[in-house]
N, CA, C and O atoms as a DFTB+ gen file, in Angstrom:
720 C
 N C O
     1  1     -45.375     -34.407     -59.968
     2  2     -44.608     -33.531     -59.119
     3  2     -43.855     -32.708     -60.282
     4  3     -43.456     -33.241     -61.317
     5  1     -43.725     -31.452     -60.004
     6  2     -43.130     -30.409     -60.971
     7  2     -41.964     -29.716     -60.207
     8  3     -41.930     -29.555     -58.987
     9  1     -41.017     -29.329     -61.099
    10  2     -40.006     -28.610     -60.587
    11  2     -39.857     -27.250     -61.339
    12  3     -40.288     -27.066     -62.478
    13  1     -39.206     -26.318     -60.591
    14  2     -39.033     -24.917     -61.332
    15  2     -37.984     -25.231     -62.432
    16  3     -38.170     -24.905     -63.604
    17  1     -36.863     -25.884     -61.997
    18  2     -35.870     -26.115     -63.061
    19  2     -36.233     -27.188     -64.057
    20  3     -36.486     -28.350     -63.741
    21  1     -36.241     -26.651     -65.430
    22  2     -36.383     -27.815     -66.403
    23  2     -35.350     -28.786     -66.397
    24  3     -35.673     -29.886     -66.847
    25  1     -34.070     -28.632     -65.957
    26  2     -32.976     -29.457     -66.055
    27  2     -33.095     -30.420     -64.885
    28  3     -32.543     -31.511     -65.030
    29  1     -33.729     -30.177     -63.758
    30  2     -33.953     -30.983     -62.613
    31  2     -35.019     -32.034     -63.185
    32  3     -34.862     -33.255     -63.173
    33  1     -36.202     -31.303     -63.719
    34  2     -37.470     -31.983     -64.197
    35  2     -36.945     -33.059     -65.270
    36  3     -37.401     -34.203     -65.245
    37  1     -36.061     -32.706     -66.133
    38  2     -35.575     -33.730     -67.107
    39  2     -34.850     -34.699     -66.634
    40  3     -35.095     -35.849     -66.998
    41  1     -33.912     -34.456     -65.817
    42  2     -33.072     -35.322     -64.942
    43  2     -33.830     -36.456     -64.138
    44  3     -33.457     -37.625     -64.034
    45  1     -35.030     -35.856     -63.559
    46  2     -35.839     -36.850     -62.961
    47  2     -36.536     -37.663     -63.903
    48  3     -36.830     -38.772     -63.456
    49  1     -36.864     -37.448     -65.001
    50  2     -37.642     -38.253     -66.006
    51  2     -36.649     -39.297     -66.508
    52  3     -37.029     -40.417     -66.851
    53  1     -35.373     -38.915     -66.547
    54  2     -34.314     -39.788     -67.092
    55  2     -34.241     -41.054     -65.915
    56  3     -34.271     -42.248     -66.215
    57  1     -34.140     -40.536     -64.553
    58  2     -34.278     -41.444     -63.535
    59  2     -35.324     -42.398     -63.463
    60  3     -35.184     -43.616     -63.362
    61  1     -36.516     -41.676     -63.529
    62  2     -37.742     -42.515     -63.494
    63  2     -37.843     -43.461     -64.585
    64  3     -38.517     -44.480     -64.430
    65  1     -37.124     -43.180     -65.882
    66  2     -37.225     -44.207     -66.966
    67  2     -36.293     -45.382     -66.544
    68  3     -36.619     -46.557     -66.711
    69  1     -35.183     -45.015     -66.021
    70  2     -34.431     -46.254     -65.428
    71  2     -35.108     -47.046     -64.428
    72  3     -35.048     -48.265     -64.592
    73  1     -35.784     -46.578     -63.357
    74  2     -36.367     -47.277     -62.486
    75  2     -37.431     -48.124     -63.184
    76  3     -37.521     -49.286     -62.786
    77  1     -38.330     -47.687     -64.256
    78  2     -39.327     -48.496     -65.038
    79  2     -38.512     -49.689     -65.555
    80  3     -38.900     -50.845     -65.388
    81  1     -37.441     -49.395     -66.151
    82  2     -36.789     -50.285     -67.122
    83  2     -36.001     -51.521     -66.024
    84  3     -35.785     -52.687     -66.352
    85  1     -35.724     -51.011     -64.923
    86  2     -35.408     -52.126     -63.979
    87  2     -36.502     -52.876     -63.393
    88  3     -36.358     -54.064     -63.103
    89  1     -37.637     -52.222     -63.193
    90  2     -39.002     -52.916     -62.808
    91  2     -39.443     -53.730     -63.682
    92  3     -40.085     -54.689     -63.254
    93  1     -39.244     -53.604     -65.116
    94  2     -39.892     -54.446     -65.971
    95  2     -38.905     -55.783     -66.342
    96  3     -39.271     -56.718     -67.055
    97  1     -37.742     -55.676     -65.780
    98  2     -36.960     -56.930     -66.222
    99  2     -37.579     -58.251     -65.619
   100  3     -37.853     -58.409     -64.429
   101  1     -37.742     -59.108     -66.557
   102  2     -38.288     -60.341     -66.276
   103  2     -37.158     -61.335     -65.663
   104  3     -36.069     -61.477     -66.220
   105  1     -37.492     -61.967     -64.545
   106  2     -36.576     -62.819     -63.813
   107  2     -36.752     -64.256     -64.493
   108  3     -37.649     -65.021     -64.139
   109  1     -35.900     -64.543     -65.418
   110  2     -36.019     -65.724     -66.222
   111  2     -34.901     -66.784     -66.136
   112  3     -34.892     -67.800     -66.831
   113  1     -34.020     -66.486     -65.286
   114  2     -32.807     -67.348     -65.166
   115  2     -32.043     -66.863     -64.002
   116  3     -32.303     -65.800     -63.439
   117  1     -30.983     -67.756     -63.610
   118  2     -30.130     -67.309     -62.433
   119  2     -29.399     -65.909     -62.917
   120  3     -29.303     -65.005     -62.087
   121  1     -28.924     -65.737     -64.145
   122  2     -28.375     -64.660     -64.725
   123  2     -29.145     -63.408     -64.585
   124  3     -28.622     -62.392     -64.126
   125  1     -30.310     -63.455     -64.949
   126  2     -31.352     -62.251     -64.703
   127  2     -31.554     -61.799     -63.171
   128  3     -31.627     -60.638     -62.769
   129  1     -31.621     -62.874     -62.475
   130  2     -31.505     -62.510     -60.952
   131  2     -30.358     -62.015     -60.438
   132  3     -30.429     -61.393     -59.377
   133  1     -29.347     -62.159     -60.958
   134  2     -27.898     -61.522     -60.571
   135  2     -28.161     -60.051     -61.345
   136  3     -28.058     -58.999     -60.714
   137  1     -28.449     -60.074     -62.526
   138  2     -28.559     -58.637     -63.190
   139  2     -29.641     -57.754     -62.357
   140  3     -29.399     -56.551     -62.252
   141  1     -30.673     -58.213     -61.834
   142  2     -31.517     -57.660     -60.976
   143  2     -30.846     -57.141     -59.784
   144  3     -31.159     -56.041     -59.329
   145  1     -30.075     -57.762     -59.331
   146  2     -29.403     -57.157     -58.104
   147  2     -28.400     -56.234     -58.413
   148  3     -28.097     -55.311     -57.658
   149  1     -27.835     -56.462     -59.573
   150  2     -26.715     -55.149     -59.755
   151  2     -27.665     -54.015     -60.205
   152  3     -27.355     -52.867     -59.887
   153  1     -28.699     -54.215     -60.857
   154  2     -29.530     -53.164     -61.203
   155  2     -30.183     -52.286     -60.023
   156  3     -30.412     -51.079     -60.106
   157  1     -30.455     -53.144     -58.856
   158  2     -30.970     -52.375     -57.725
   159  2     -29.996     -51.539     -57.075
   160  3     -30.315     -50.529     -56.447
   161  1     -28.692     -51.984     -57.230
   162  2     -27.421     -50.991     -56.815
   163  2     -27.518     -49.913     -57.563
   164  3     -27.539     -48.802     -57.031
   165  1     -27.589     -50.061     -58.840
   166  2     -27.245     -48.959     -59.968
   167  2     -28.465     -47.904     -59.671
   168  3     -28.209     -46.702     -59.753
   169  1     -29.755     -48.326     -59.336
   170  2     -30.860     -47.448     -59.149
   171  2     -30.454     -46.450     -57.883
   172  3     -30.776     -45.263     -57.930
   173  1     -29.856     -46.899     -56.949
   174  2     -29.293     -46.105     -55.652
   175  2     -28.312     -44.975     -56.031
   176  3     -28.321     -43.800     -55.665
   177  1     -27.381     -45.684     -56.937
   178  2     -26.429     -44.891     -57.490
   179  2     -26.957     -43.610     -58.451
   180  3     -26.590     -42.443     -58.320
   181  1     -27.681     -43.999     -59.208
   182  2     -28.506     -43.081     -60.185
   183  2     -29.300     -41.874     -59.252
   184  3     -29.284     -40.668     -59.498
   185  1     -29.903     -42.460     -58.266
   186  2     -30.566     -41.470     -57.545
   187  2     -29.941     -40.653     -56.708
   188  3     -30.430     -39.549     -56.467
   189  1     -28.732     -41.075     -56.116
   190  2     -27.731     -40.188     -55.389
   191  2     -27.229     -39.335     -56.353
   192  3     -27.036     -38.179     -55.975
   193  1     -26.939     -39.636     -57.629
   194  2     -26.476     -38.728     -58.600
   195  2     -27.300     -37.777     -59.097
   196  3     -26.811     -36.715     -59.483
   197  1     -28.527     -37.980     -59.160
   198  2     -29.540     -37.211     -59.359
   199  2     -29.679     -36.055     -58.154
   200  3     -29.806     -34.858     -58.412
   201  1     -29.643     -36.515     -57.015
   202  2     -29.872     -35.589     -55.741
   203  2     -28.528     -34.644     -55.860
   204  3     -28.602     -33.417     -55.792
   205  1     -27.420     -35.283     -56.027
   206  2     -26.129     -34.336     -56.004
   207  2     -26.241     -33.529     -57.009
   208  3     -26.054     -32.351     -56.703
   209  1     -26.488     -33.739     -58.147
   210  2     -26.652     -32.952     -59.314
   211  2     -27.403     -31.967     -59.161
   212  3     -27.016     -30.816     -59.359
   213  1     -28.683     -32.298     -58.755
   214  2     -29.852     -31.305     -58.583
   215  2     -29.317     -30.116     -57.588
   216  3     -29.230     -28.927     -57.893
   217  1     -29.012     -30.652     -56.452
   218  2     -28.369     -29.690     -55.437
   219  2     -27.318     -28.666     -55.973
   220  3     -27.298     -27.460     -55.730
   221  1     -26.468     -29.362     -56.731
   222  2     -25.519     -28.343     -57.346
   223  2     -26.011     -27.349     -58.200
   224  3     -25.745     -26.149     -58.122
   225  1     -26.898     -28.011     -59.192
   226  2     -27.507     -27.242     -60.121
   227  2     -28.374     -26.104     -59.477
   228  3     -28.316     -24.975     -59.966
   229  1     -29.066     -26.328     -58.543
   230  2     -30.126     -25.341     -57.969
   231  2     -29.064     -24.298     -57.247
   232  3     -29.078     -23.094     -57.505
   233  1     -28.162     -24.891     -56.333
   234  2     -27.353     -23.723     -55.883
   235  2     -26.469     -22.679     -56.718
   236  3     -26.215     -21.516     -56.404
   237  1     -26.049     -23.405     -57.899
   238  2     -25.388     -22.531     -58.860
   239  2     -26.357     -21.525     -59.411
   240  3     -26.138     -20.314     -59.422
   241  1     -27.450     -22.108     -59.871
   242  2     -28.308     -21.105     -60.605
   243  2     -28.993     -20.030     -59.738
   244  3     -29.344     -18.940     -60.189
   245  1     -29.172     -20.463     -58.321
   246  2     -29.618     -19.340     -57.263
   247  2     -28.333     -18.367     -57.248
   248  3     -28.591     -17.172     -57.099
   249  1     -27.141     -18.689     -57.369
   250  2     -26.183     -17.580     -57.187
   251  2     -26.000     -16.842     -58.416
   252  3     -25.472     -15.730     -58.419
   253  1     -26.466     -17.490     -59.586
   254  2     -26.723     -16.442     -60.766
   255  2     -27.697     -15.614     -60.787
   256  3     -27.614     -14.522     -61.349
   257  1     -28.844     -16.075     -60.117
   258  2     -30.138     -15.174     -60.033
   259  2     -29.749     -14.074     -58.991
   260  3     -30.284     -12.966     -58.995
   261  1     -28.877     -14.414     -58.186
   262  2     -28.546     -13.493     -57.157
   263  2     -27.712     -12.243     -57.576
   264  3     -27.671     -11.132     -57.047
   265  1     -26.945     -12.809     -58.860
   266  2     -26.108     -11.673     -59.536
   267  2     -24.650     -11.835     -59.215
   268  3     -23.831     -10.943     -59.433
   269  1     -24.315     -13.139     -58.630
   270  2     -22.841     -13.346     -58.350
   271  2     -21.982     -12.942     -59.539
   272  3     -22.438     -13.105     -60.670
   273  1     -20.802     -12.441     -59.366
   274  2     -19.935     -12.187     -60.452
   275  2     -19.398     -13.592     -61.102
   276  3     -19.537     -14.689     -60.560
   277  1     -18.790     -13.370     -62.302
   278  2     -18.176     -14.664     -62.945
   279  2     -17.127     -15.269     -61.937
   280  3     -17.011     -16.479     -61.739
   281  1     -16.405     -14.329     -61.346
   282  2     -15.303     -14.919     -60.586
   283  2     -15.881     -15.740     -59.426
   284  3     -15.505     -16.886     -59.178
   285  1     -16.779     -15.109     -58.761
   286  2     -17.555     -15.876     -57.576
   287  2     -18.083     -17.023     -58.010
   288  3     -17.955     -18.004     -57.278
   289  1     -18.795     -17.162     -59.292
   290  2     -19.252     -18.479     -59.849
   291  2     -18.347     -19.374     -60.084
   292  3     -18.614     -20.558     -59.880
   293  1     -17.103     -18.985     -60.558
   294  2     -16.193     -19.810     -61.008
   295  2     -15.637     -20.431     -59.453
   296  3     -15.479     -21.651     -59.422
   297  1     -15.392     -19.797     -58.410
   298  2     -15.183     -20.173     -57.111
   299  2     -16.169     -21.172     -56.674
   300  3     -15.822     -22.204     -56.101
   301  1     -17.334     -20.896     -56.923
   302  2     -18.545     -21.740     -56.540
   303  2     -18.393     -23.159     -57.211
   304  3     -18.385     -24.227     -56.600
   305  1     -18.281     -22.996     -58.491
   306  2     -18.060     -24.128     -59.354
   307  2     -17.130     -25.058     -58.762
   308  3     -17.516     -26.218     -58.622
   309  1     -15.717     -24.671     -58.313
   310  2     -14.725     -25.500     -57.733
   311  2     -15.212     -25.946     -56.425
   312  3     -14.889     -27.060     -56.013
   313  1     -15.928     -25.205     -55.770
   314  2     -16.440     -25.791     -54.351
   315  2     -17.393     -26.831     -54.562
   316  3     -17.400     -27.788     -53.787
   317  1     -18.335     -26.755     -55.674
   318  2     -19.360     -27.589     -55.926
   319  2     -18.877     -29.002     -56.324
   320  3     -19.503     -30.045     -56.137
   321  1     -17.627     -28.866     -56.922
   322  2     -16.901     -30.296     -57.412
   323  2     -16.604     -30.918     -56.176
   324  3     -16.511     -32.143     -56.251
   325  1     -16.411     -30.362     -54.941
   326  2     -16.035     -31.298     -53.887
   327  2     -17.235     -31.708     -53.201
   328  3     -17.138     -32.526     -52.287
   329  1     -18.417     -31.211     -53.553
   330  2     -19.677     -31.586     -52.755
   331  2     -20.056     -32.930     -53.395
   332  3     -20.606     -32.839     -54.493
   333  1     -19.846     -34.230     -52.871
   334  2     -20.149     -35.425     -53.596
   335  2     -20.726     -36.491     -52.495
   336  3     -20.796     -37.680     -52.805
   337  1     -21.130     -36.047     -51.225
   338  2     -21.873     -36.968     -50.383
   339  2     -23.137     -36.293     -49.969
   340  3     -23.185     -35.821     -48.834
   341  1     -24.115     -36.201     -50.725
   342  2     -25.395     -35.565     -50.359
   343  2     -26.455     -35.989     -49.275
   344  3     -27.677     -35.935     -49.408
   345  1     -25.744     -36.423     -48.170
   346  2     -26.578     -36.591     -46.911
   347  2     -27.326     -35.156     -46.709
   348  3     -26.888     -34.131     -47.231
   349  1     -28.377     -35.181     -45.982
   350  2     -29.186     -34.041     -45.857
   351  2     -28.437     -32.949     -45.060
   352  3     -28.656     -31.788     -45.407
   353  1     -27.416     -33.212     -43.839
   354  2     -26.851     -32.205     -43.431
   355  2     -25.814     -31.646     -44.229
   356  3     -25.546     -30.453     -44.082
   357  1     -25.080     -32.469     -45.205
   358  2     -24.252     -31.628     -46.157
   359  2     -25.041     -30.884     -47.086
   360  3     -24.487     -29.864     -47.498
   361  1     -26.148     -31.111     -47.514
   362  2     -27.011     -30.437     -48.431
   363  2     -27.311     -29.061     -47.663
   364  3     -27.179     -27.965     -48.208
   365  1     -27.700     -29.225     -46.431
   366  2     -28.154     -28.127     -45.391
   367  2     -26.770     -27.268     -45.438
   368  3     -26.814     -26.109     -45.853
   369  1     -25.894     -27.678     -45.132
   370  2     -24.518     -26.950     -44.889
   371  2     -24.086     -26.157     -45.966
   372  3     -23.632     -25.029     -45.778
   373  1     -24.212     -26.750     -47.278
   374  2     -23.880     -26.294     -48.516
   375  2     -24.954     -25.129     -48.848
   376  3     -24.506     -24.194     -49.512
   377  1     -25.887     -25.089     -48.588
   378  2     -26.931     -24.175     -48.874
   379  2     -26.945     -23.127     -47.872
   380  3     -27.185     -21.992     -48.284
   381  1     -26.728     -23.300     -46.600
   382  2     -26.428     -22.314     -45.686
   383  2     -25.402     -21.368     -46.005
   384  3     -25.509     -20.144     -45.929
   385  1     -24.246     -22.123     -46.421
   386  2     -22.826     -21.458     -46.569
   387  2     -22.963     -20.561     -48.114
   388  3     -22.508     -19.422     -48.220
   389  1     -23.512     -21.127     -49.008
   390  2     -23.714     -20.385     -50.294
   391  2     -24.774     -19.470     -50.502
   392  3     -24.644     -18.376     -51.052
   393  1     -25.862     -19.957     -50.036
   394  2     -27.106     -19.016     -50.177
   395  2     -27.690     -18.288     -48.850
   396  3     -28.683     -17.562     -48.881
   397  1     -27.032     -18.544     -47.819
   398  2     -27.400     -18.186     -46.349
   399  2     -29.003     -18.254     -46.018
   400  3     -29.723     -17.395     -45.509
   401  1     -29.324     -19.615     -46.499
   402  2     -30.670     -19.875     -46.287
   403  2     -30.781     -21.245     -45.687
   404  3     -30.240     -22.131     -46.348
   405  1     -31.405     -21.624     -44.507
   406  2     -31.476     -22.817     -43.842
   407  2     -32.657     -23.691     -44.289
   408  3     -33.785     -23.426     -43.874
   409  1     -32.440     -24.730     -45.128
   410  2     -33.577     -25.512     -45.629
   411  2     -34.223     -26.239     -44.534
   412  3     -35.077     -27.036     -44.923
   413  1     -34.058     -26.181     -43.374
   414  2     -34.756     -26.770     -42.376
   415  2     -36.036     -26.042     -42.259
   416  3     -36.967     -26.557     -41.639
   417  1     -36.152     -24.842     -42.830
   418  2     -37.326     -24.223     -42.935
   419  2     -38.463     -24.929     -43.718
   420  3     -39.592     -24.448     -43.622
   421  1     -38.292     -25.883     -44.382
   422  2     -39.057     -26.738     -45.036
   423  2     -39.793     -27.739     -44.036
   424  3     -40.997     -27.970     -44.149
   425  1     -39.093     -28.246     -43.172
   426  2     -39.885     -28.911     -42.120
   427  2     -40.768     -28.134     -41.258
   428  3     -41.877     -28.562     -40.939
   429  1     -40.256     -26.852     -40.818
   430  2     -41.096     -25.988     -40.023
   431  2     -42.250     -25.518     -40.848
   432  3     -43.225     -25.109     -40.217
   433  1     -42.298     -25.507     -42.041
   434  2     -43.502     -25.176     -42.740
   435  2     -44.247     -26.461     -43.511
   436  3     -45.162     -26.285     -44.316
   437  1     -43.796     -27.599     -43.199
   438  2     -44.336     -28.862     -43.704
   439  2     -44.319     -29.090     -45.215
   440  3     -45.186     -29.636     -45.899
   441  1     -43.211     -28.584     -45.577
   442  2     -42.927     -29.037     -47.031
   443  2     -42.338     -30.455     -47.222
   444  3     -42.458     -31.112     -48.256
   445  1     -41.643     -30.876     -46.026
   446  2     -41.289     -32.125     -46.058
   447  2     -41.028     -32.473     -44.610
   448  3     -40.965     -31.573     -43.771
   449  1     -40.875     -33.733     -44.288
   450  2     -40.745     -34.021     -42.762
   451  2     -39.497     -34.672     -42.472
   452  3     -38.719     -34.915     -43.395
   453  1     -39.221     -34.986     -41.258
   454  2     -37.996     -35.621     -40.621
   455  2     -37.954     -37.051     -41.373
   456  3     -36.864     -37.586     -41.575
   457  1     -39.178     -37.668     -41.791
   458  2     -38.895     -38.849     -42.271
   459  2     -38.563     -38.900     -43.752
   460  3     -38.115     -39.948     -44.218
   461  1     -38.747     -37.880     -44.489
   462  2     -38.216     -37.402     -45.743
   463  2     -36.797     -37.434     -45.636
   464  3     -36.134     -38.076     -46.450
   465  1     -36.201     -36.714     -44.581
   466  2     -34.724     -36.633     -44.463
   467  2     -34.192     -38.054     -44.178
   468  3     -33.153     -38.430     -44.720
   469  1     -34.869     -38.830     -43.359
   470  2     -34.381     -39.913     -43.068
   471  2     -34.369     -40.921     -44.331
   472  3     -33.413     -41.675     -44.508
   473  1     -35.481     -40.894     -45.196
   474  2     -35.396     -41.717     -46.312
   475  2     -34.372     -41.123     -47.357
   476  3     -33.747     -41.933     -48.042
   477  1     -34.160     -39.816     -47.528
   478  2     -33.194     -39.512     -48.420
   479  2     -31.860     -40.002     -48.023
   480  3     -31.097     -40.415     -48.897
   481  1     -31.477     -39.990     -46.655
   482  2     -30.350     -40.551     -46.102
   483  2     -29.974     -41.908     -46.563
   484  3     -28.901     -42.253     -47.058
   485  1     -31.216     -42.750     -46.281
   486  2     -30.999     -44.023     -46.635
   487  2     -30.651     -44.464     -47.865
   488  3     -29.996     -45.491     -48.045
   489  1     -31.123     -43.616     -48.890
   490  2     -30.712     -43.885     -50.296
   491  2     -29.219     -43.499     -50.463
   492  3     -28.483     -44.216     -51.140
   493  1     -28.722     -42.274     -49.802
   494  2     -27.331     -41.973     -49.975
   495  2     -26.556     -43.048     -49.149
   496  3     -25.534     -43.466     -49.693
   497  1     -26.802     -43.450     -48.197
   498  2     -26.232     -44.482     -47.396
   499  2     -26.019     -45.675     -48.161
   500  3     -24.887     -46.104     -48.386
   501  1     -27.143     -46.266     -48.596
   502  2     -26.866     -47.463     -49.394
   503  2     -26.091     -47.366     -50.637
   504  3     -25.489     -48.362     -51.038
   505  1     -26.050     -46.236     -51.297
   506  2     -25.120     -46.044     -52.363
   507  2     -23.737     -46.007     -51.671
   508  3     -22.851     -46.647     -52.238
   509  1     -23.459     -45.437     -50.678
   510  2     -22.180     -45.288     -49.871
   511  2     -21.623     -46.757     -49.600
   512  3     -20.504     -47.144     -49.935
   513  1     -22.574     -47.497     -48.950
   514  2     -22.504     -48.884     -48.638
   515  2     -21.916     -49.821     -49.880
   516  3     -21.025     -50.648     -49.693
   517  1     -22.462     -49.608     -51.021
   518  2     -22.253     -50.235     -52.271
   519  2     -21.257     -49.956     -53.095
   520  3     -20.845     -50.804     -53.886
   521  1     -20.703     -48.640     -53.011
   522  2     -19.745     -48.104     -53.841
   523  2     -18.329     -47.908     -53.281
   524  3     -17.390     -47.631     -54.027
   525  1     -18.196     -48.051     -51.998
   526  2     -16.997     -47.817     -51.327
   527  2     -16.562     -49.140     -50.727
   528  3     -17.279     -49.715     -49.909
   529  1     -15.358     -49.647     -51.137
   530  2     -14.819     -50.878     -50.669
   531  2     -14.294     -50.778     -49.327
   532  3     -13.800     -49.719     -48.942
   533  1     -14.368     -51.880     -48.525
   534  2     -13.720     -51.867     -47.089
   535  2     -12.612     -52.882     -47.107
   536  3     -12.467     -53.726     -47.992
   537  1     -11.934     -52.746     -46.179
   538  2     -10.722     -53.789     -46.007
   539  2     -11.244     -55.359     -45.898
   540  3     -10.516     -56.302     -46.209
   541  1     -12.567     -55.512     -45.427
   542  2     -13.201     -56.562     -44.965
   543  2     -13.848     -57.362     -46.380
   544  3     -14.969     -57.075     -46.800
   545  1     -13.048     -58.308     -46.979
   546  2     -13.502     -58.810     -48.087
   547  2     -14.819     -59.712     -48.055
   548  3     -15.463     -60.052     -49.048
   549  1     -15.101     -60.037     -46.715
   550  2     -16.459     -60.800     -46.351
   551  2     -17.661     -59.867     -46.636
   552  3     -18.789     -60.297     -46.879
   553  1     -17.294     -58.411     -46.583
   554  2     -18.622     -57.513     -46.967
   555  2     -18.603     -57.171     -48.356
   556  3     -19.467     -56.394     -48.761
   557  1     -17.704     -57.658     -49.195
   558  2     -17.586     -57.238     -50.430
   559  2     -18.808     -57.694     -51.463
   560  3     -19.108     -57.070     -52.481
   561  1     -19.334     -58.687     -51.078
   562  2     -20.406     -59.216     -51.909
   563  2     -21.776     -59.209     -51.233
   564  3     -22.736     -59.733     -51.798
   565  1     -21.882     -58.660     -50.103
   566  2     -23.253     -58.554     -49.617
   567  2     -23.592     -57.213     -48.954
   568  3     -24.314     -57.065     -47.968
   569  1     -22.920     -56.205     -49.689
   570  2     -23.117     -54.600     -48.996
   571  2     -24.739     -54.405     -49.409
   572  3     -25.444     -53.938     -48.514
   573  1     -25.233     -54.650     -50.389
   574  2     -26.670     -54.225     -50.830
   575  2     -27.678     -55.123     -50.032
   576  3     -27.736     -56.343     -50.189
   577  1     -28.453     -54.427     -49.179
   578  2     -29.544     -55.320     -48.375
   579  2     -30.928     -54.632     -48.896
   580  3     -31.991     -54.861     -48.318
   581  1     -30.847     -53.842     -49.938
   582  2     -32.071     -53.328     -50.311
   583  2     -32.341     -53.701     -51.834
   584  3     -31.476     -53.965     -52.669
   585  1     -33.673     -53.669     -52.019
   586  2     -34.232     -53.880     -53.506
   587  2     -34.913     -52.566     -54.079
   588  3     -34.855     -51.470     -53.522
   589  1     -35.515     -52.812     -55.176
   590  2     -36.421     -51.712     -55.715
   591  2     -37.633     -51.390     -54.956
   592  3     -38.179     -50.300     -55.129
   593  1     -38.116     -52.285     -54.094
   594  2     -39.161     -52.078     -53.299
   595  2     -38.945     -51.149     -52.311
   596  3     -39.747     -50.262     -52.017
   597  1     -37.634     -51.376     -51.676
   598  2     -37.219     -50.454     -50.725
   599  2     -36.863     -48.995     -51.333
   600  3     -37.139     -47.953     -50.738
   601  1     -36.290     -49.043     -52.448
   602  2     -35.993     -47.603     -52.982
   603  2     -37.414     -47.050     -53.315
   604  3     -37.561     -45.882     -52.954
   605  1     -38.403     -47.573     -53.869
   606  2     -39.618     -46.770     -54.114
   607  2     -40.264     -46.216     -52.773
   608  3     -40.930     -45.182     -52.733
   609  1     -39.999     -46.994     -51.724
   610  2     -40.520     -46.306     -50.428
   611  2     -39.640     -45.062     -50.050
   612  3     -40.156     -44.113     -49.459
   613  1     -38.425     -45.065     -50.362
   614  2     -37.498     -44.112     -49.962
   615  2     -37.509     -42.897     -50.967
   616  3     -37.342     -41.748     -50.557
   617  1     -37.704     -43.178     -52.242
   618  2     -37.527     -42.111     -53.262
   619  2     -38.457     -40.895     -53.098
   620  3     -38.100     -39.772     -53.456
   621  1     -39.641     -41.141     -52.555
   622  2     -40.502     -39.929     -52.270
   623  2     -39.770     -38.787     -51.357
   624  3     -39.594     -37.618     -51.699
   625  1     -39.403     -39.358     -50.180
   626  2     -38.652     -38.647     -49.115
   627  2     -37.637     -37.727     -50.056
   628  3     -37.583     -36.500     -49.984
   629  1     -36.878     -38.511     -50.912
   630  2     -35.731     -37.565     -51.651
   631  2     -36.408     -36.565     -52.468
   632  3     -36.029     -35.394     -52.475
   633  1     -37.425     -36.994     -53.176
   634  2     -38.162     -35.983     -53.902
   635  2     -38.869     -34.724     -53.247
   636  3     -39.110     -33.637     -53.773
   637  1     -39.111     -35.116     -52.088
   638  2     -39.866     -33.963     -51.343
   639  2     -38.953     -33.010     -50.905
   640  3     -39.290     -31.832     -50.787
   641  1     -37.698     -33.446     -50.621
   642  2     -36.540     -32.369     -50.298
   643  2     -36.161     -31.635     -51.574
   644  3     -36.118     -30.405     -51.541
   645  1     -35.886     -32.283     -52.687
   646  2     -35.604     -31.512     -53.755
   647  2     -36.485     -30.671     -54.205
   648  3     -36.054     -29.599     -54.629
   649  1     -37.705     -30.883     -54.231
   650  2     -38.754     -30.170     -54.695
   651  2     -38.673     -28.818     -53.937
   652  3     -38.617     -27.731     -54.513
   653  1     -38.673     -28.992     -52.557
   654  2     -38.555     -27.676     -51.588
   655  2     -37.132     -26.852     -52.116
   656  3     -37.155     -25.634     -52.292
   657  1     -36.095     -27.543     -52.308
   658  2     -35.033     -26.693     -52.492
   659  2     -35.260     -26.170     -53.827
   660  3     -35.067     -24.961     -53.950
   661  1     -35.594     -26.760     -54.762
   662  2     -35.952     -26.184     -56.162
   663  2     -36.718     -24.960     -56.118
   664  3     -36.586     -24.165     -57.049
   665  1     -37.555     -24.683     -55.095
   666  2     -38.410     -23.540     -55.030
   667  2     -37.733     -22.426     -54.392
   668  3     -38.398     -21.466     -54.003
   669  1     -36.451     -22.465     -54.246
   670  2     -35.732     -21.287     -53.694
   671  2     -35.449     -20.244     -54.792
   672  3     -34.888     -20.512     -55.855
   673  1     -35.907     -18.991     -54.414
   674  2     -35.644     -17.879     -55.434
   675  2     -35.060     -16.706     -54.867
   676  3     -35.329     -16.514     -53.682
   677  1     -34.387     -15.948     -55.391
   678  2     -33.809     -14.763     -55.129
   679  2     -34.914     -13.741     -54.964
   680  3     -35.801     -13.745     -55.817
   681  1     -34.972     -12.895     -54.006
   682  2     -35.831     -11.788     -53.685
   683  2     -35.104     -10.517     -53.593
   684  3     -34.501     -10.257     -52.552
   685  1     -35.103      -9.629     -54.668
   686  2     -34.299      -8.464     -54.727
   687  2     -34.828      -7.511     -53.651
   688  3     -34.014      -6.746     -53.133
   689  1     -36.078      -7.480     -53.273
   690  2     -36.369      -6.384     -52.154
   691  2     -35.850      -6.878     -50.862
   692  3     -35.495      -5.998     -50.076
   693  1     -35.748      -7.953     -50.530
   694  2     -35.108      -8.503     -49.190
   695  2     -33.783      -8.764     -49.334
   696  3     -33.069      -8.840     -48.334
   697  1     -33.324      -8.921     -50.483
   698  2     -31.833      -9.281     -50.774
   699  2     -31.407     -10.801     -49.976
   700  3     -30.385     -11.038     -49.332
   701  1     -32.403     -11.578     -50.227
   702  2     -32.401     -12.965     -49.595
   703  2     -33.189     -13.862     -50.467
   704  3     -34.011     -13.536     -51.323
   705  1     -32.768     -15.166     -50.076
   706  2     -33.566     -16.408     -50.801
   707  2     -34.814     -16.394     -50.175
   708  3     -34.870     -16.011     -49.007
   709  1     -35.833     -16.752     -50.763
   710  2     -37.236     -17.214     -50.214
   711  2     -37.681     -18.438     -51.041
   712  3     -37.182     -18.732     -52.127
   713  1     -38.687     -19.140     -50.412
   714  2     -39.288     -20.349     -51.011
   715  2     -40.529     -19.642     -51.778
   716  3     -41.445     -19.001     -51.263
   717  1     -40.332     -19.904     -53.023
   718  2     -41.611     -19.566     -53.959
   719  2     -42.302     -20.705     -54.369
   720  3     -43.297     -20.599     -55.086
């Protein structure tokens, strides 16, 4: 899987290295079983961070490619700081607002599927379930219901959506973004 952005590619390699490290943890004691559980949560957090960071990076770079002014890029940067829940609809809304492009085109043109969207959202939702506390202490210790095997099934969906977004490029002749 290749990306147009070398930064997104590099960030994915870093995430993949973390996934491999977690996969190779040898369960040899009660403590390592506990550590495995914590690392399963960590992978979901890192994957969501990868998704959020990639979307922000791609949107920002697309605006630079479009020729946005420094002051507009500063406003965009401030707006991107508030983007922190990368569920698909939030990503779609951000890209529609900032790039005037509807990424649902990816489904219409079969670059990714509804299932990919569901899998992406499951990763983000699991991260949300594990990082935001509730008032019910009974749920504090059992929020994570997923493990690395679940993640590996979901990860492909997330990547399919990011690959599509990463292919957006400014077209000077049409004065719009197109998928390249």
